[in-house]
C-alpha positions in Angstrom: -29.0 203.9 22.3 -27.1 201.7 24.8 -27.9 198.6 22.7 -26.5 200.2 19.6 -23.3 201.2 21.4 -22.9 197.7 22.9 -23.5 196.2 19.4 -20.9 198.5 17.9 -18.4 197.6 20.6 -18.9 193.9 20.2 -18.6 194.2 16.4 -15.4 196.2 16.7 -13.9 193.6 19.1 -14.8 190.7 16.7 -13.2 192.6 13.8 -10.0 193.2 15.8 -9.7 189.7 17.1 -10.6 187.7 13.9 -10.5 189.9 10.8 -8.2 193.0 10.8 -5.7 194.5 13.2 -3.9 197.8 13.4 -0.1 197.7 14.2 2.3 200.6 14.6 5.6 199.9 12.9 8.7 200.5 15.1 12.3 200.7 13.8 13.9 201.2 10.4 14.2 197.6 9.1 11.5 198.0 6.5 12.4 201.5 5.2 11.6 202.9 2.7 8.5 200.8 2.2 7.4 201.1 5.9 8.7 203.9 8.0 8.9 203.9 11.8 5.6 205.1 13.3 3.5 204.0 10.3 0.1 202.6 11.0 -0.3 199.2 9.3 -3.7 197.5 8.5 -3.2 193.7 8.9 -5.5 191.1 7.4 -5.7 188.4 10.1 -7.6 186.0 7.8 -5.2 186.1 4.8 -3.6 182.8 5.6 -6.2 181.0 7.8 -8.3 181.1 10.9 -6.9 181.1 14.4 -8.5 181.7 17.8 -7.4 184.9 19.5 -4.2 184.2 21.5 -3.9 180.8 19.8 -0.5 179.5 18.9 -1.7 177.7 15.7 -4.1 178.1 12.9 -7.2 176.1 13.2 -7.6 176.1 9.5 -5.0 177.2 6.9 -6.0 178.1 3.4 -2.9 180.0 2.1 0.7 180.7 2.8 2.7 183.9 2.4 4.0 184.5 -1.1 7.4 186.0 -1.9 7.2 189.8 -1.8 4.2 190.0 0.7 4.7 192.1 3.8 3.6 190.2 6.9 3.3 190.7 10.6 4.6 187.9 12.8 6.1 186.9 16.1 9.9 186.6 16.2 11.5 183.6 18.0 11.8 186.0 21.0 8.1 186.6 21.0 8.2 190.2 19.7 5.9 191.5 17.0 7.7 192.3 13.8 7.0 193.4 10.2 9.1 191.9 7.3 8.8 190.9 3.6 8.5 187.2 2.7 11.5 186.1 0.8 10.7 182.4 0.2 9.4 179.2 1.7 12.0 177.2 3.7 10.7 173.7 3.9 7.3 172.7 5.1 5.4 175.5 6.9 8.5 177.8 7.4 9.3 181.1 5.7 12.3 183.3 5.3 11.3 186.9 6.3 13.6 189.8 5.5 13.7 193.5 6.2 14.0 195.8 3.2 16.8 197.7 5.0 19.2 194.8 5.4 21.8 197.0 7.2 19.3 197.7 10.1 17.2 194.5 10.0 17.1 191.7 12.6 15.4 189.1 10.5 15.7 185.5 9.2 19.3 186.1 8.3 19.9 186.3 12.1 17.3 184.0 13.6 16.4 181.6 10.7 13.1 180.7 9.1 9.8 181.6 10.8 7.0 179.0 11.3 3.9 179.7 9.4 1.9 179.5 12.6 3.9 182.5 13.9 2.7 184.7 11.0 -0.3 186.8 12.1 -1.3 188.2 8.7 -0.6 190.2 5.6 -0.2 194.0 5.6 -3.0 195.4 3.5 -2.3 199.1 4.0 0.3 201.5 5.3 -0.6 205.0 6.6 
């Protein structure tokens, strides 16, 4: 019984660190698509592989496409959720909130490095 519980715990940790993450949305910048308090399922492997806590992708196999909702770190180091608007040069992306009147986004702080994007939002609950 203890081995099964330990195996399940290790599997859950691996899934959270490398594959999928759960994030709770805060604020109104993505309304109506993402409401404050919504639970987001994030695919951490959508764009590449990185070590937990790593600042860069070890291997990158894709980039965000316009219209995709992504989770990323802002220049101030805060976790944020925005929609990809477009690429902005090599490995930089314009990320915009759907609710432009209440969104602090690339219009304020400029393009976001691809390495600062954690993953793509797969589901919203």
